[in-house]
N, C-alpha and C positions, 0 to 999 in steps of 0.2 A: 585446539584444531583449525587445520588450513583450507574451506570448501573449494578451493578450487583445484585441490589438487587430494584430499581424499572425502570419502565420501560422508555424509554431513545431513542433517536431519532440517531444512530450512527451517519452522520454528523456532527448532532450540537457537538459532543461532544469535537469538539476544533476546535479552528479558525483559519485561515491565520497570517500569518504574514510576510510582506515585505520583499523578497527577505532572505526567511525564510524556510527551512525546515522542521517543524515541525510533535512529533513523541509525541503518550501516550496508554501507553498499558495497556491492560484490561483485558489480563486474559492471566499469566503465570506458566507453567507447565514443570515438567521434561519430560510431554510428547508430547509439543509445546508453539507457545503465537498466541495472536490473538492482535493487534497493528494496531493502528491506525493511518493514517498520513497523513496533508496538506503540500503540496510543493506551493510554488508564482509559479508564471508565468514564468519560465525561469530555475528555479530549478528543481533536476533533483540529483540524485543516479549516478557514475560514473560505467562498465560495472564492475560486483565483481561474486565469485560465494558461493552460500550456501550450506554447506553439508543435508540438508533435502528441501524436498517437500512444494509446497509453492501455494497458492491463494493468489492473485488479486483481490478486488470487488472496480470495482470506483467508488464509492459515488456520487462526484459532479466534473463538468469540464472535464478535456479531457488529457488523457498520451498518448506520446510515450514511445511504451516498446519494447525494440529489444531486441528477445530471441534464441541468437543460430543465429543471425545472420541476424535475421528475425526479420521485424523491424515492428507492428501493434499497429494501435490507433485505441485507447479503453477510450468509454465515459461513462459519467454518465450512471448508470446501466452494466454494460461490466461487465465485470470478463476474466483471464487467469488463466492459472495454469505457475508455474513454479517447472522443474522438478530439485529434487536433482544429485548440480555438476554443470548447464550447464549453462554459463556464461550470465547475463541479463542485464541492467537498465531499468532506468527510466528516463523520462525529462517528464515536466508542458509545455505541447503548451498552452493551458487555465489552471488557475491554474486547484487544484484539489484537493483533495480528496478519500484515498483509506483504504480498509480495509485490514491488509496482516495478513493471516490467515498460519504459520508455521505444521505442522505436523513433530514433533522429533523420531516417533517410526512408 
């Protein structure tokens, strides 16, 4: 299935892998990217910064997202924005899938 040309369900475009973080880039342009991620339970991304604004939409499961010292639990259907240059980290409380939209302009 080609998500650019056929209707598809985001949550079905990648599978979980045991003790791993899996990603699939759907769109990559000079102005931004759209990437899907699947995190197995307990997996995450350590604190880091990015030079661009981003939006995380949780498609399945439950994540703990830390943003500039504040922690939020984001569940299926929820979203959070992450401003450029602010430290953030993610951890799978339950395995979860997310769509990351990064705006570069």
